[in-house]
Backbone as a printed PyTorch tensor [residue, N CA C, xyz], in Angstrom:
tensor([[[ 45.8150, -40.7420,  -5.1670],
         [ 45.0670, -39.5960,  -5.6400],
         [ 43.7730, -39.9480,  -6.1200]],

        [[ 43.6530, -41.0580,  -6.7830],
         [ 42.3580, -41.4830,  -7.2860],
         [ 41.3290, -41.6510,  -6.1680]],

        [[ 41.7940, -42.2700,  -5.1040],
         [ 40.9190, -42.5310,  -3.9140],
         [ 40.3000, -41.2590,  -3.4120]],

        [[ 41.3220, -40.1850,  -3.1900],
         [ 40.9030, -39.0370,  -2.6020],
         [ 39.8400, -38.3730,  -3.5590]],

        [[ 40.0750, -38.4550,  -4.8710],
         [ 39.1330, -37.8000,  -5.9170],
         [ 37.7530, -38.5920,  -5.7130]],

        [[ 37.7640, -39.9330,  -5.6280],
         [ 36.5410, -40.5870,  -5.6230],
         [ 35.7610, -40.2680,  -4.1650]],

        [[ 36.4450, -40.0790,  -3.1320],
         [ 35.9360, -39.6950,  -1.7530],
         [ 35.2860, -38.3440,  -1.8910]],

        [[ 35.9390, -37.4090,  -2.5620],
         [ 35.4730, -36.1430,  -2.6470],
         [ 34.1870, -36.1060,  -3.6080]],

        [[ 34.0710, -36.9660,  -4.6050],
         [ 32.9070, -37.0860,  -5.5030],
         [ 31.7820, -37.6660,  -4.6910]],

        [[ 31.9570, -38.6920,  -3.8580],
         [ 30.8670, -39.2340,  -3.0690],
         [ 30.3370, -38.2980,  -2.1190]],

        [[ 31.3860, -37.6200,  -1.3520],
         [ 30.9480, -36.5150,  -0.3600],
         [ 30.2280, -35.4110,  -1.0490]],

        [[ 30.6100, -35.0270,  -2.1920],
         [ 29.8550, -33.9680,  -2.9060],
         [ 28.5500, -34.4500,  -3.3610]],

        [[ 28.3500, -35.6730,  -3.8460],
         [ 27.0600, -36.2150,  -4.2780],
         [ 26.1780, -36.2250,  -3.0690]],

        [[ 26.6260, -36.6510,  -1.9820],
         [ 25.8060, -36.8270,  -0.7070],
         [ 25.3210, -35.5040,  -0.2400]],

        [[ 26.1970, -34.4090,  -0.3540],
         [ 25.8420, -33.0870,   0.1330],
         [ 24.6970, -32.4810,  -0.8210]],

        [[ 24.8470, -32.6900,  -2.1700],
         [ 23.8210, -32.3130,  -3.0490],
         [ 22.5690, -33.0140,  -2.7770]],

        [[ 22.6650, -34.3040,  -2.5500],
         [ 21.3320, -35.1610,  -2.2880],
         [ 20.7250, -34.5760,  -0.9950]],

        [[ 21.4990, -34.2840,   0.0510],
         [ 21.0860, -33.8210,   1.2720],
         [ 20.3170, -32.5080,   1.1460]],

        [[ 20.8930, -31.5940,   0.2080],
         [ 20.2520, -30.3140,   0.0180],
         [ 19.0360, -30.4530,  -0.7040]],

        [[ 18.9010, -31.4210,  -1.4330],
         [ 17.6370, -31.8350,  -2.2650],
         [ 16.4880, -32.5200,  -1.3430]],

        [[ 17.0650, -33.0190,  -0.1550],
         [ 16.0370, -33.6560,   0.7370],
         [ 16.0340, -35.1540,   0.6990]],

        [[ 16.6500, -35.7880,  -0.2640],
         [ 16.6800, -37.2660,  -0.3950],
         [ 17.4340, -37.9310,   0.7120]],

        [[ 18.2540, -37.3190,   1.4230],
         [ 18.9950, -37.9280,   2.4630],
         [ 18.2380, -37.5070,   3.8450]],

        [[ 17.3270, -36.6780,   3.7140],
         [ 16.5510, -36.2340,   5.0530],
         [ 15.5590, -37.2520,   5.3200]],

        [[ 15.5270, -37.3250,   6.7230],
         [ 14.5020, -38.3940,   7.2120],
         [ 13.0040, -37.7080,   7.3360]],

        [[ 12.0220, -38.4170,   7.0170],
         [ 10.7140, -37.7760,   6.9980],
         [ 10.1480, -38.2330,   8.3660]],

        [[  9.0940, -37.5600,   8.7720],
         [  8.3730, -37.9360,  10.0620],
         [  6.8870, -38.0650,   9.5620]],

        [[  6.2110, -39.0710,  10.1690],
         [  4.8470, -39.3160,   9.8590],
         [  3.9440, -38.5210,  10.8520]],

        [[  3.3110, -37.4920,  10.3890],
         [  2.4520, -36.7360,  11.2730],
         [  0.9860, -36.9340,  10.8280]],

        [[  0.7160, -37.8400,   9.8400],
         [ -0.6310, -38.0540,   9.3860],
         [ -1.3880, -38.9400,  10.3450]],

        [[ -2.5050, -38.4760,  10.9790],
         [ -3.3050, -39.1950,  11.8830],
         [ -4.2650, -40.0810,  11.1870]],

        [[ -4.3930, -41.3340,  11.6060],
         [ -5.4310, -42.1820,  10.9670],
         [ -6.8380, -41.5220,  10.8970]],

        [[ -7.5010, -41.7080,   9.8480],
         [ -8.8480, -41.2510,   9.6170],
         [ -9.9100, -42.3520,   9.7540]],

        [[-10.6210, -42.2290,  10.8480],
         [-11.6840, -43.2300,  11.1470],
         [-13.0660, -42.9010,  10.5420]],

        [[-13.6760, -43.7690,   9.6690],
         [-15.0080, -43.6130,   9.1310],
         [-15.9040, -44.8080,   9.4590]],

        [[-17.1060, -44.4250,   9.8210],
         [-18.1360, -45.4970,  10.1200],
         [-18.9040, -45.6310,   8.8150]],

        [[-18.8840, -46.7910,   8.1700],
         [-19.6810, -46.9710,   6.9530],
         [-21.0460, -46.9080,   7.0410]],

        [[-21.6840, -47.5640,   8.0850],
         [-23.0690, -47.4810,   8.2480],
         [-23.5730, -46.5240,   9.2440]],

        [[-23.2130, -45.1640,   8.8930],
         [-23.5280, -44.2000,   9.8880],
         [-24.9890, -44.1920,  10.4190]],

        [[-26.0130, -44.4740,   9.5060],
         [-27.2550, -44.6250,   9.9320],
         [-27.4820, -45.8690,  10.7570]],

        [[-26.5280, -46.7610,  10.7110],
         [-26.5780, -47.9830,  11.6040],
         [-26.3700, -47.7370,  13.0450]],

        [[-25.9790, -46.4820,  13.3330],
         [-25.8350, -46.0860,  14.7690],
         [-27.2330, -45.9460,  15.4240]],

        [[-28.2140, -46.1170,  14.5900],
         [-29.6210, -46.2040,  15.2260],
         [-30.1160, -47.5360,  14.7630]],

        [[-30.7330, -48.4050,  15.6220],
         [-31.1760, -49.5910,  15.3400],
         [-32.4120, -50.0370,  16.0950]],

        [[-33.2310, -50.9230,  15.5750],
         [-34.4100, -51.4120,  16.2250],
         [-33.9370, -52.4260,  17.3770]],

        [[-32.8210, -53.0140,  17.1840],
         [-32.2470, -54.0070,  18.0850],
         [-31.2370, -53.3960,  19.0010]],

        [[-30.9660, -54.1240,  20.1590],
         [-29.9630, -53.6070,  21.0770],
         [-28.5860, -54.1220,  20.6760]],

        [[-28.5190, -55.0800,  19.7930],
         [-27.2870, -55.4490,  19.2450],
         [-27.2850, -55.5400,  17.7230]],

        [[-26.3530, -54.9090,  17.1820],
         [-26.1100, -54.8550,  15.6890],
         [-24.7520, -54.6160,  15.4000]],

        [[-24.3120, -54.7980,  14.1600],
         [-22.9920, -54.6360,  13.6440],
         [-22.6090, -53.3200,  13.2040]],

        [[-21.5170, -52.8430,  13.6750],
         [-20.9560, -51.5010,  13.1220],
         [-19.8600, -51.8780,  12.1750]],

        [[-20.0030, -51.3530,  10.9710],
         [-18.8390, -51.5000,  10.0010],
         [-18.0260, -50.1840,   9.8020]],

        [[-16.7440, -50.1950,   9.6290],
         [-15.9880, -49.0900,   9.3780],
         [-14.7030, -49.2940,   8.7110]],

        [[-13.8860, -48.3020,   8.5050],
         [-12.5940, -48.4650,   8.0250],
         [-11.7160, -47.3160,   8.6110]],

        [[-10.4200, -47.5620,   8.6120],
         [ -9.4280, -46.5290,   9.0760],
         [ -8.3890, -46.2770,   7.8740]],

        [[ -8.2650, -45.0480,   7.4970],
         [ -7.3220, -44.7630,   6.2610],
         [ -5.9780, -44.1110,   7.0120]],

        [[ -4.8770, -44.7020,   6.4640],
         [ -3.6410, -44.1360,   7.1480],
         [ -2.4940, -44.3090,   6.0120]],

        [[ -1.5480, -43.4260,   5.9030],
         [ -0.5930, -43.4660,   4.9650],
         [  0.4900, -44.5710,   5.1610]],

        [[  0.8240, -44.8850,   6.4040],
         [  1.8500, -45.8910,   6.7800],
         [  1.2380, -47.2500,   7.1460]],

        [[ -0.0190, -47.1940,   7.5380],
         [ -0.7380, -48.5880,   7.9180],
         [ -1.0980, -48.5260,   9.4510]],

        [[ -2.3000, -48.9920,   9.5830],
         [ -2.8890, -49.1410,  10.8940],
         [ -2.3550, -50.3590,  11.6730]],

        [[ -1.9720, -50.1380,  12.9160],
         [ -1.3130, -51.2320,  13.7520],
         [ -2.3710, -51.7540,  14.6660]],

        [[ -3.3090, -50.9100,  15.1780],
         [ -4.2320, -51.3450,  16.2260],
         [ -5.6590, -50.4190,  16.1140]],

        [[ -6.7750, -51.2150,  16.3180],
         [ -8.0200, -50.5090,  16.5550],
         [ -8.6360, -51.0520,  17.8590]],

        [[ -9.1270, -50.1260,  18.6080],
         [ -9.6300, -50.4810,  19.9200],
         [-11.0340, -50.0080,  19.9640]],

        [[-12.0020, -50.5340,  20.5930],
         [-13.3090, -50.1470,  20.9200],
         [-13.5900, -50.2190,  22.3950]],

        [[-13.7010, -49.0680,  23.0020],
         [-13.7810, -48.9220,  24.4950],
         [-12.7070, -49.5400,  25.1750]],

        [[-11.4330, -49.2670,  24.6030],
         [-10.1690, -49.7870,  25.1880],
         [ -9.8300, -51.2670,  24.9180]],

        [[-10.7360, -52.1120,  24.2100],
         [-10.5010, -53.4190,  23.8390],
         [-10.0490, -53.4600,  22.4160]],

        [[ -8.8500, -54.1550,  22.1150],
         [ -8.4900, -54.3590,  20.6650],
         [ -9.4430, -55.2390,  19.9160]],

        [[ -9.7440, -54.7950,  18.7610],
         [-10.5620, -55.6900,  17.7650],
         [ -9.7870, -55.9940,  16.5890]],

        [[-10.1160, -57.1560,  15.9320],
         [ -9.3980, -57.5450,  14.7900],
         [ -9.5610, -56.5790,  13.6220]],

        [[ -8.3690, -56.4950,  12.8990],
         [ -8.5050, -55.6910,  11.6030],
         [ -8.7880, -56.7850,  10.4790]],

        [[ -9.8310, -56.5160,   9.7100],
         [-10.1450, -57.4380,   8.7360],
         [ -9.1340, -57.6400,   7.5680]],

        [[ -9.0620, -58.7530,   6.9940],
         [ -7.9880, -58.9900,   5.9630],
         [ -8.0440, -57.9450,   4.7640]],

        [[ -6.8970, -57.5290,   4.3450],
         [ -6.7450, -56.6590,   3.3140],
         [ -5.5890, -55.5940,   3.6460]],

        [[ -5.5400, -54.5360,   3.0120],
         [ -4.4860, -53.5350,   3.2640],
         [ -4.7030, -52.8520,   4.7490]],

        [[ -3.5200, -52.6590,   5.2670],
         [ -3.4970, -52.0000,   6.5040],
         [ -3.5730, -50.4770,   6.4120]],

        [[ -3.4140, -49.9450,   5.1020],
         [ -3.5340, -48.5260,   4.7360],
         [ -5.1100, -48.2260,   4.5980]],

        [[ -5.8960, -49.2050,   4.3620],
         [ -7.2410, -49.0950,   4.4560],
         [ -7.7930, -50.2110,   5.1940]],

        [[ -7.6750, -49.9610,   6.5890],
         [ -7.9370, -51.1850,   7.4910],
         [ -9.4300, -51.1660,   7.7500]],

        [[-10.1330, -52.2500,   7.4080],
         [-11.5130, -52.5290,   7.6610],
         [-11.8060, -53.1090,   8.9550]],

        [[-12.8810, -52.7250,   9.6520],
         [-13.1150, -53.3140,  10.9440],
         [-14.6720, -53.5510,  11.1330]],

        [[-15.1030, -54.4200,  12.1260],
         [-16.4620, -54.6290,  12.4480],
         [-16.4420, -54.8770,  14.0020]],

        [[-17.6550, -54.5220,  14.5770],
         [-17.7390, -54.8800,  15.9860],
         [-19.3650, -54.8220,  16.1940]],

        [[-19.7840, -55.7600,  17.2230],
         [-21.1180, -55.8150,  17.5020],
         [-21.4690, -55.0330,  18.7360]],

        [[-22.5710, -54.3870,  18.7680],
         [-22.9410, -53.4150,  19.8760],
         [-23.7350, -54.3770,  20.8150]],

        [[-23.7610, -53.9270,  22.0390],
         [-24.7240, -54.4490,  23.0870],
         [-25.1880, -53.3980,  23.9190]],

        [[-26.3890, -52.6820,  23.6260],
         [-26.6980, -51.5060,  24.2420],
         [-27.5760, -51.7560,  25.4930]],

        [[-27.1220, -51.2520,  26.5490],
         [-28.0500, -51.3360,  27.8160],
         [-28.8780, -50.0900,  27.8510]],

        [[-30.2040, -50.2980,  27.7880],
         [-31.1040, -48.9850,  27.7350],
         [-31.4000, -48.6350,  26.2950]],

        [[-31.6580, -47.3710,  26.1270],
         [-32.0420, -46.9010,  24.7600],
         [-31.0020, -46.1380,  23.9900]],

        [[-29.9060, -45.6580,  24.7640],
         [-28.7180, -45.0220,  24.1420],
         [-27.4040, -45.5070,  24.6260]],

        [[-26.4780, -45.3320,  24.0100],
         [-25.0720, -45.6540,  24.4370],
         [-24.1030, -44.9870,  23.5490]],

        [[-22.7890, -45.2340,  23.8380],
         [-21.7900, -44.7140,  22.9420],
         [-20.5200, -45.6110,  22.9950]],

        [[-19.8240, -45.6520,  21.9230],
         [-18.6130, -46.4140,  21.7920],
         [-17.4480, -45.5040,  21.4040]],

        [[-16.2950, -45.7130,  22.1150],
         [-15.0040, -44.9350,  21.7550],
         [-14.1900, -45.7360,  20.8170]],

        [[-13.9710, -45.3870,  19.6600],
         [-13.1490, -46.1180,  18.6350],
         [-11.7250, -45.2970,  18.5320]],

        [[-10.6740, -46.1400,  18.7990],
         [ -9.3360, -45.4260,  18.6680],
         [ -8.5280, -46.1940,  17.6340]],

        [[ -7.8700, -45.5120,  16.7700],
         [ -6.9510, -46.2430,  15.6980],
         [ -5.6430, -45.6800,  15.9900]],

        [[ -4.5150, -46.5090,  15.8230],
         [ -3.2190, -46.0980,  15.9390],
         [ -2.4100, -46.6400,  14.6760]],

        [[ -1.4900, -45.7950,  14.2200],
         [ -0.6850, -46.2610,  13.1010],
         [  0.7480, -46.6930,  13.5430]],

        [[  1.5900, -46.9940,  12.6090],
         [  3.0200, -47.6320,  12.8770],
         [  3.8210, -46.4470,  13.5730]],

        [[  3.5250, -45.2190,  13.2460],
         [  4.3440, -44.0690,  13.8970],
         [  3.8820, -43.6860,  15.3190]],

        [[  2.8410, -44.4470,  15.6900],
         [  2.2280, -44.0100,  17.0970],
         [  1.1940, -43.0040,  17.0290]],

        [[  0.7370, -42.4480,  15.7850],
         [ -0.2930, -41.4600,  15.7550],
         [ -1.5660, -42.1340,  16.1360]],

        [[ -2.4400, -41.3270,  16.7550],
         [ -3.7170, -41.9250,  17.2280],
         [ -4.8990, -40.9950,  16.8750]],

        [[ -5.9750, -41.5880,  16.4600],
         [ -7.1900, -40.8130,  16.2720],
         [ -8.3800, -41.4710,  17.0580]],

        [[ -9.3460, -40.6670,  17.4980],
         [-10.4940, -41.2540,  18.2970],
         [-11.7800, -40.6250,  17.7180]],

        [[-12.6690, -41.5160,  17.6590],
         [-14.1490, -41.2010,  17.3250],
         [-15.1280, -41.7860,  18.3060]],

        [[-15.9630, -40.8680,  18.7290],
         [-16.9230, -41.3670,  19.5990],
         [-18.3560, -41.5030,  18.8810]],

        [[-18.7740, -42.8070,  18.8870],
         [-20.0180, -43.1350,  18.1390],
         [-21.2540, -43.3420,  19.0270]],

        [[-22.1650, -42.2390,  18.9570],
         [-23.3830, -42.5220,  19.7640],
         [-24.3150, -43.5410,  19.1170]],

        [[-25.0300, -44.2500,  19.9090],
         [-25.9130, -45.3450,  19.3320],
         [-27.1500, -45.2380,  20.0590]],

        [[-28.2280, -45.6120,  19.2710],
         [-29.6430, -45.4220,  19.8350],
         [-30.4260, -46.5630,  19.3920]],

        [[-31.2120, -47.1530,  20.2950],
         [-32.2150, -48.2910,  20.1700],
         [-33.5070, -47.3590,  19.8800]],

        [[-34.1220, -47.5970,  18.5980],
         [-35.2770, -46.9200,  18.1870],
         [-36.2390, -47.9080,  17.6820]],

        [[-37.3470, -48.0350,  18.4180],
         [-38.3370, -49.1090,  17.8700],
         [-39.6220, -48.3700,  17.3150]],

        [[-39.5460, -46.9890,  17.4010],
         [-40.7510, -46.1280,  16.9670],
         [-40.7040, -45.9430,  15.3200]],

        [[-41.8420, -46.3700,  14.7730],
         [-41.9330, -46.1500,  13.3820],
         [-42.2860, -44.6830,  13.0250]],

        [[-41.8080, -44.2940,  11.7640],
         [-42.2230, -42.9530,  11.3930],
         [-43.7170, -42.8620,  11.1210]],

        [[-44.1220, -41.6210,  10.9300],
         [-45.6000, -41.3510,  10.4900],
         [-45.7250, -40.6070,   9.2210]],

        [[-46.6820, -40.9450,   8.4590],
         [-46.8780, -40.1790,   7.1070],
         [-48.2350, -39.4860,   7.1700]],

        [[-48.2360, -38.2550,   6.7700],
         [-49.4180, -37.4870,   6.6930],
         [-49.5460, -36.9460,   5.1920]],

        [[-50.7690, -37.2340,   4.5810],
         [-50.9020, -36.8730,   3.1980],
         [-51.6910, -35.5090,   3.3100]],

        [[-51.0820, -34.3910,   2.7380],
         [-51.7270, -33.0190,   2.8080],
         [-52.5200, -32.7780,   1.4590]],

        [[-52.1570, -33.4400,   0.3860],
         [-52.8730, -33.2240,  -0.8240],
         [-52.7420, -34.3920,  -1.5980]],

        [[-53.9460, -34.8170,  -2.2580],
         [-54.0000, -35.8630,  -3.1220],
         [-54.9340, -35.5580,  -4.3030]],

        [[-54.3160, -35.5330,  -5.5200],
         [-55.1670, -35.1890,  -6.7770],
         [-55.0760, -36.2880,  -7.7820]],

        [[-56.1920, -36.5570,  -8.3790],
         [-56.2420, -37.5850,  -9.5230],
         [-56.7250, -36.8750, -10.8010]],

        [[-56.0480, -37.0650, -11.8480],
         [-56.4010, -36.5720, -13.0860],
         [-56.4320, -37.6030, -14.0320]],

        [[-57.4090, -38.3130, -14.4340],
         [-57.4270, -39.4340, -15.2540],
         [-56.6280, -40.5540, -14.6480]],

        [[-55.5520, -40.9860, -15.1560],
         [-54.6730, -41.9830, -14.5570],
         [-53.5140, -41.4740, -13.7890]],

        [[-53.3140, -40.0890, -13.6940],
         [-52.2460, -39.5420, -13.1750],
         [-52.6810, -39.0470, -11.7000]],

        [[-51.6340, -39.4630, -10.8020],
         [-51.8700, -39.0890,  -9.2930],
         [-50.7980, -38.1380,  -8.9400]],

        [[-51.1260, -37.0440,  -8.2360],
         [-50.1220, -36.2670,  -7.5100],
         [-50.4330, -36.2980,  -6.0020]],

        [[-49.4420, -36.5170,  -5.3020],
         [-49.5430, -36.6540,  -3.8370],
         [-48.3660, -35.8640,  -3.1180]],

        [[-48.8260, -35.0480,  -2.1630],
         [-47.9430, -34.2190,  -1.2080],
         [-48.1930, -34.5360,   0.1560]],

        [[-47.1980, -34.5080,   0.9080],
         [-47.3310, -34.8220,   2.3220],
         [-46.1550, -34.5840,   3.1320]],

        [[-46.1210, -35.0850,   4.3470],
         [-45.0090, -35.0650,   5.3490],
         [-44.6910, -36.3790,   5.9780]],

        [[-43.5320, -36.6400,   6.0340],
         [-43.1480, -37.8740,   6.9480],
         [-42.3010, -37.4250,   8.1730]],

        [[-42.8060, -37.8410,   9.3740],
         [-42.0960, -37.3880,  10.5180],
         [-41.6160, -38.6310,  11.2610]],

        [[-40.5530, -38.3880,  12.1130],
         [-39.9410, -39.4800,  12.8710],
         [-39.2770, -38.9400,  14.1210]],

        [[-39.1450, -39.6120,  15.2000],
         [-38.4190, -39.1840,  16.4660],
         [-36.9850, -39.0660,  16.2180]],

        [[-36.4160, -39.7020,  15.2690],
         [-34.9490, -39.6270,  15.0870],
         [-34.7660, -38.8900,  13.6680]],

        [[-34.9070, -39.6790,  12.5700],
         [-34.5820, -39.0530,  11.2840],
         [-35.2620, -40.0200,  10.1020]],

        [[-36.0660, -39.4110,   9.3040],
         [-36.5640, -40.1180,   8.0880],
         [-35.4320, -40.0560,   7.1110]],

        [[-34.9660, -41.2740,   6.4970],
         [-33.8590, -41.3380,   5.7210],
         [-34.2490, -41.6920,   4.1620]],

        [[-35.5330, -42.1680,   4.0090],
         [-35.9610, -42.6680,   2.8140],
         [-37.4450, -42.5110,   2.6230]],

        [[-37.9520, -42.0600,   1.4580],
         [-39.4120, -42.0700,   1.2140],
         [-39.6020, -42.7200,  -0.2080]],

        [[-40.5600, -43.7120,  -0.2500],
         [-40.8390, -44.3200,  -1.4910],
         [-42.2650, -44.2130,  -1.8710]],

        [[-42.5450, -44.0730,  -3.2350],
         [-43.9090, -43.9650,  -3.7620],
         [-44.0680, -45.0590,  -4.7140]],

        [[-45.0960, -46.0170,  -4.4890],
         [-45.1880, -47.0680,  -5.3580],
         [-43.8430, -47.9330,  -5.5060]],

        [[-43.0640, -48.0240,  -4.4770],
         [-41.7720, -48.6880,  -4.5290],
         [-40.6530, -47.9610,  -5.1120]],

        [[-40.8620, -46.7380,  -5.6320],
         [-39.7770, -45.9380,  -6.1720],
         [-39.3100, -44.9050,  -5.1930]],

        [[-38.0420, -44.7940,  -4.9750],
         [-37.4480, -43.9450,  -4.0340],
         [-37.5340, -42.5600,  -4.6070]],

        [[-38.0430, -41.5140,  -3.7880],
         [-38.0200, -40.1360,  -4.2920],
         [-36.9240, -39.4170,  -3.5130]],

        [[-36.5620, -38.2910,  -4.1560],
         [-35.4800, -37.4520,  -3.4520],
         [-36.0650, -36.6570,  -2.2570]],

        [[-35.4330, -36.7860,  -1.1520],
         [-35.7620, -36.0560,   0.0420],
         [-34.3480, -35.6290,   0.7700]],

        [[-34.5850, -34.6830,   1.6180],
         [-33.4340, -34.3150,   2.4640],
         [-33.8600, -34.8970,   3.8850]],

        [[-32.9280, -36.0030,   4.1980],
         [-33.2460, -36.5970,   5.4720],
         [-33.3820, -35.6130,   6.6060]],

        [[-34.3160, -35.9340,   7.5330],
         [-34.5530, -35.1090,   8.8560],
         [-35.6860, -35.6550,   9.5870]],

        [[-36.0020, -35.0060,  10.6380],
         [-37.0030, -35.4220,  11.6120],
         [-38.4400, -35.1850,  10.9340]],

        [[-38.5090, -34.1750,  10.1080],
         [-39.7460, -33.8300,   9.3760],
         [-39.3150, -33.7230,   7.8380]],

        [[-39.8650, -34.4680,   7.0120],
         [-39.5750, -34.4490,   5.6050],
         [-40.8590, -34.2190,   4.8070]],

        [[-40.8430, -33.0980,   3.9880],
         [-41.9320, -32.9650,   3.0080],
         [-41.6440, -33.5580,   1.7270]],

        [[-42.7390, -34.1200,   1.0090],
         [-42.4340, -34.8880,  -0.0910],
         [-43.5610, -34.4870,  -1.1120]],

        [[-43.2160, -34.7530,  -2.3720],
         [-44.2050, -34.4830,  -3.5900],
         [-43.8160, -35.7170,  -4.5610]],

        [[-44.8050, -36.3170,  -5.0980],
         [-44.6510, -37.3150,  -6.0820],
         [-45.8020, -37.2870,  -7.0760]],

        [[-45.4290, -37.8730,  -8.2640],
         [-46.4650, -38.1660,  -9.2700],
         [-46.3280, -39.6310,  -9.6210]],

        [[-47.5170, -40.2590,  -9.8270],
         [-47.5060, -41.7240, -10.1600],
         [-48.6900, -41.9640, -10.9070]],

        [[-48.9340, -43.2850, -11.4420],
         [-50.1660, -43.4400, -12.2170],
         [-50.8530, -44.5700, -11.4220]],

        [[-52.2060, -44.7680, -11.6870],
         [-52.9480, -45.8530, -11.0760],
         [-54.1880, -45.2540, -10.3550]],

        [[-54.6560, -46.1550,  -9.4810],
         [-55.9530, -45.7140,  -8.6350],
         [-55.5070, -45.0620,  -7.3620]],

        [[-54.3990, -45.5280,  -6.7900],
         [-53.9530, -45.0090,  -5.5090],
         [-52.3830, -44.9040,  -5.5570]],

        [[-51.8530, -44.2920,  -4.4880],
         [-50.3080, -44.3290,  -4.3480],
         [-49.9430, -44.9470,  -3.0550]],

        [[-49.1130, -45.9190,  -3.1080],
         [-48.5630, -46.4880,  -1.9090],
         [-47.4590, -45.8000,  -1.5380]],

        [[-47.4100, -45.3170,  -0.3580],
         [-46.2760, -44.4650,   0.3250],
         [-45.5660, -45.2860,   1.3490]],

        [[-44.2400, -45.1730,   1.5490],
         [-43.5360, -45.8510,   2.5460],
         [-42.3440, -44.8720,   3.0670]],

        [[-42.2920, -44.7440,   4.3690],
         [-41.2720, -43.8850,   4.9630],
         [-40.3320, -44.8700,   5.6940]],

        [[-39.1160, -44.6650,   5.7490],
         [-38.0190, -45.4410,   6.4550],
         [-37.1930, -44.5060,   7.3200]],

        [[-36.9840, -44.8380,   8.6370],
         [-36.1440, -44.0430,   9.4040],
         [-34.7480, -44.6310,   9.5400]],

        [[-33.9480, -43.8580,  10.2250],
         [-32.5080, -44.2530,  10.3500],
         [-32.2680, -45.6220,  10.9250]],

        [[-33.2350, -46.0540,  11.8030],
         [-33.0970, -47.4900,  12.4920],
         [-33.6310, -48.5090,  11.6290]],

        [[-34.2120, -48.1100,  10.4490],
         [-34.8110, -49.2000,   9.6020],
         [-36.2830, -49.4620,   9.8040]],

        [[-36.8900, -48.6850,  10.7690],
         [-38.2750, -48.7830,  10.9450],
         [-38.9780, -48.1970,   9.7870]],

        [[-40.1050, -48.8730,   9.3210],
         [-40.8170, -48.6670,   8.1700],
         [-42.3460, -48.3850,   8.4860]],

        [[-43.0350, -47.5260,   7.7490],
         [-44.5240, -47.3990,   7.7820],
         [-44.8910, -47.1650,   6.4350]],

        [[-46.2140, -47.7070,   6.1770],
         [-46.7120, -47.6470,   4.7810],
         [-48.0990, -47.0370,   4.9450]],

        [[-48.5200, -46.4320,   3.7820],
         [-49.8200, -45.8320,   3.7770],
         [-50.2670, -45.7830,   2.3550]],

        [[-51.5130, -46.1980,   2.2070],
         [-52.0810, -46.0910,   0.7980],
         [-52.9890, -44.8980,   0.8000]],

        [[-52.5140, -43.9010,  -0.1810],
         [-53.2020, -42.7720,  -0.2950],
         [-54.2020, -42.9450,  -1.4790]],

        [[-55.5280, -42.5590,  -1.3800],
         [-56.5130, -42.6640,  -2.3080],
         [-57.4070, -41.5550,  -2.3040]]])
């Protein structure tokens, strides 16, 4: 009788656990999330450059491919799988298809367009004022792809990246050294006086 009572207790405990979901099997439906770390690196002055990225997944990444070829997953956690690959662009534009797969077979794809850009941005000063030692300078920086950084006397100023960026800055001295940087890393400098 004791065995029957113990069996009923075990069966009852399992039935309660099943109703609470602890005996239920879970399915992984989370697709890996691919992120390119150097998104501005998709534009470069060179035909060959390194693309850095990572894949986030709850169970762990089992494979990453670029254009169908498996690439190594860098040492560390498979749940935050870091990767790198080197581009080799024929012409001025190209694209790479990055696919990540997790242990459950879920897959994600990102298509990364890449551009070779050797053209430097241009800076136009629209207003230059000097009051004593204080200088105020206003202007526009333009680029064929995107201006991502603007500096005045070596100090970065706030801009909204784009093909045409308006800027305003105050500095001290006799002149203002301006510098614009595009997404490919091309730079141009101008001394406003």
